[in-house]
C-alpha positions, -999 to +999 in steps of 0.1 A: -043-164-270-034-200-280-010-197-309-014-234-317-051-228-326-053-191-335-078-186-362-098-156-351-094-120-360-073-098-338-089-064-329-070-034-316-073+003-316-057+028-339-067+063-328-104+062-323-111+033-346-112-004-338-094-021-366-091-058-376-056-053-389-038-086-387-059-118-393-055-150-412-068-136-444-061-107-468-089-085-453-068-077-423-039-066-444-061-045-465-072-025-435-037-010-434-044+010-465-060+039-446-033+041-419+003+048-417+035+031-404+058+054-385+095+050-390+123+070-376+118+106-388+092+097-414+056+086-418+051+059-444+017+054-461+007+018-468+015+024-505+050+034-496+054+005-473+043-020-499+067-005-524+095-012-500+082-046-492+076-058-528+111-071-536+115-087-502+106-122-492+101-131-455+090-165-442+092-183-409+088-214-388+069-210-356+081-227-324+057-227-295+076-247-269+108-226-265+136-215-287+144-239-316+176-249-298+155-258-267+124-273-284+144-296-306+172-302-282+208-292-290+217-324-310+187-324-333+189-286-337+225-289-349+216-316-374+186-297-386+205-264-389+232-281-409+207-295-433+189-261-436+223-244-442+230-268-470+197-261-487+202-223-485+237-226-498+224-246-527+196-221-534+222-193-533+243-210-559+213-218-582+195-185-580+222-160-570+204-148-539+216-146-503+190-159-478+194-146-442+184-166-412+174-148-380+154-153-348+127-135-330+115-141-295+078-134-292+078-117-258+040-113-257+037-151-253+057-175-232+081-198-251+071-186-285+099-181-311+102-175-348+129-188-371+130-164-401+142-168-437+146-135-456+160-124-489+156-097-515+150-102-553+137-075-576+124-099-602+089-109-591+088-143-608+123-152-596+115-142-561+083-163-560+103-192-575+130-190-549+105-188-521+085-218-533+117-238-538+129-228-503+096-238-488+095-271-506+130-282-499+131-272-462+097-287-455+110-320-470+137-319-442+109-317-416+101-353-422+135-364-411+133-347-377+106-358-353+103-325-336+096-308-370+070-330-385+041-309-374+055-276-386+054-257-418+069-225-434+047-195-437+054-166-460+041-130-459+015-136-486-001-166-469-033-163-449-018-176-416+013-153-417+000-126-394-002-136-357-012-104-339-006-066-338+027-069-319+040-093-346+028-068-373+048-040-357+079-062-356+073-072-392+070-036-404+103-027-388+119-058-404+107-047-439+116-011-435+151-019-422+159-049-446+182-028-468+202-014-439+231-028-418+246-013-387+283-011-389+308-010-360+319+025-351+352+026-332+348+040-297+366+073-291+401+071-276+395+102-255+372+101-225+337+112-232+322+111-197+329+130-164+330+101-140+366+095-126+382+063-138+380+034-113+411+035-090+427+001-093+452+007-064+430-008-037+429-041-057+466-043-060+469-054-024+448-077-002+413-063+005+385-075+028+353-087+012+332-061+029+355-033+017+356-048-018+318-049-020+315-013-008+340+000-034+325-018-063+289-011-052+296+026-050+313+028-084+286+009-104+256+026-087+232+046-108+227+073-083+236+103-103+236+118-138+274+112-138+268+075-132+242+072-160+265+091-184+293+066-176+271+036-184+260+051-217+291+069-229+311+053-258+342+054-237+325+044-205+316+011-188+315-011-219+347+003-235+383-009-234+397+026-233+430+029-214+437+055-189+468+077-188+488+050-169+481+025-196+456+005-176+421-005-188+399+001-157+366-004-174+377-037-190+391-049-156+359-039-139+337-058-164+358-089-169+374-095-135+359-074-106+322-078-113+324-116-120+344-118-087+316-099-069+290-123-083+311-153-073+316-140-037+278-133-033+269-167-049+293-186-026+283-166+004+319-157+012+320-140+047+327-103+048+358-109+069+375-130+042+404-114+023+407-112-015+438-110-037+436-102-074+461-113-099+458-081-120+474-100-150+507-102-131+502-135-111+491-168-125+456-165-109+427-141-112+412-142-077+423-158-044+398-159-016+413-164+019+392-171+049+399-187+083+398-222+070+410-223+034+422-204+003+401-207-029+417-198-062+393-188-089+403-187-126+380-163-146+377-166-184+352-153-209+335-171-238+323-145-262+315-149-299+336-134-327+326-098-332+311-094-297+328-059-295+305-047-323+273-053-304+275-022-282+281+000-312+250-015-329+229-010-298+239+027-296+229+032-333+196+014-333+179+035-305+146+019-295+141+000-327+149-036-335+181-045-352+180-046-390+177-080-406+214-083-416+225-076-380+199-101-367+214-127-390+249-120-375+234-122-340+219-156-347+253-169-359+270-154-329+245-170-305+248-204-322+286-203-316+284-198-278+285-235-268+316-241-288+331-209-274+325-222-238+340-255-246+370-239-262+375-216-231+374-247-208+399-266-230+423-238-231+423-236-193+427-274-191+459-270-213+474-247-186+478-277-163+477-257-131+496-274-103+470-264-077+432-270-073+411-241-086+375-232-095+371-222-131+345-196-138+334-191-174+315-159-181+292-154-212+275-123-223+238-123-215+228-108-249+232-142-268+210-162-244+176-146-246+186-125-216+197-154-195+169-178-204+175-207-180+162-235-203+183-222-232+215-221-211+208-256-196+205-270-231+237-252-241+255-269-212+244-304-224+262-296-256+292-282-238+296-314-217+296-335-249+323-312-265+347-312-235+364-346-229+375-352-193+350-330-176+365-307-149+398-326-149+421-308-124+396-281-114+375-285-083+345-274-103+336-255-135+309-229-132+292-207-158+281-171-151+255-154-173+243-120-160+237-128-124+228-165-128+252-193-120+252-228-136+273-258-128+291-272-158+312-298-141+317-307-105+328-337-083 
């Protein structure tokens, strides 16, 4: 399906009936009336759904050549986003409404993204007025940005709003969850899984690469129910829970040992090489010693404010999408990543290490469309403009996202 020229009806099956549910006109929407939308623990009729939807306003801009940040390029995106934020702030002051911005990656089609504007207003006339004003004022901005001149804002009552059934399912969840917000739930202090804590003793002394790989590989395997329980428990892999000796083995595993393992594999370090870990006691994180040289690696994370809340939200949402208010927070968090990377590099520059080192900056994959290469490459263009002096005293500056490495600065 070509989304740039999609004007035909979309047919799909509901039960034994073939239904033209989402099309460019109102007839597709009307077909919903004899069917139901299933939400968690409850079946909604179309009448109930429309009653929930009535006070809501949802509109979007469609991007068909990648995420807005990628399609526009980081510099134009920042300028456009700043202009949009100013319009929404002004609308909030004039009309007393809060307008949420959030993103949606259309996984059914390559490089298709949606930039949403959502708000709630019980007064029908006021809601329509706010929507029309939002549309008019944001679309005026389009003319000032070359990459936006062929775009428009579509709202839920316009003919072209519905793209296909998958979009309809997402939109239904967006409407039903619009009044909710997932809150952070503090992880339990007590251990809630049966897997033994990672023994840090082997990493307190020099260890061969092959032994290190074997230890970490065995511990993070998914070979048993105990392993699966560990990765899903509130006090497990993603927690910062401390053991009886005051150490935080899960945190050290995530933030130091696993990035070290990725680095060793990426650099093809021989199994006979020896590793030393700083364990927060030395002025280095990792030292790799082989027959010819010693390489010091400084590992630092660049996570957005509130990153610790994401796991709690994920546990609560189950298989559904995040509610609108959480999606708005996630967009803000993702937008902050380039500045967080730049800040992490600058802080390490300020250390003025006397020796040569490799700086490895790690970012969570959840804010990068699961490690989308084009998105990260665009982020690094912005980072390079934010960091004066490049690598400075480091041999190189690398970025790790998931299992993917990127060069930020090198010789």
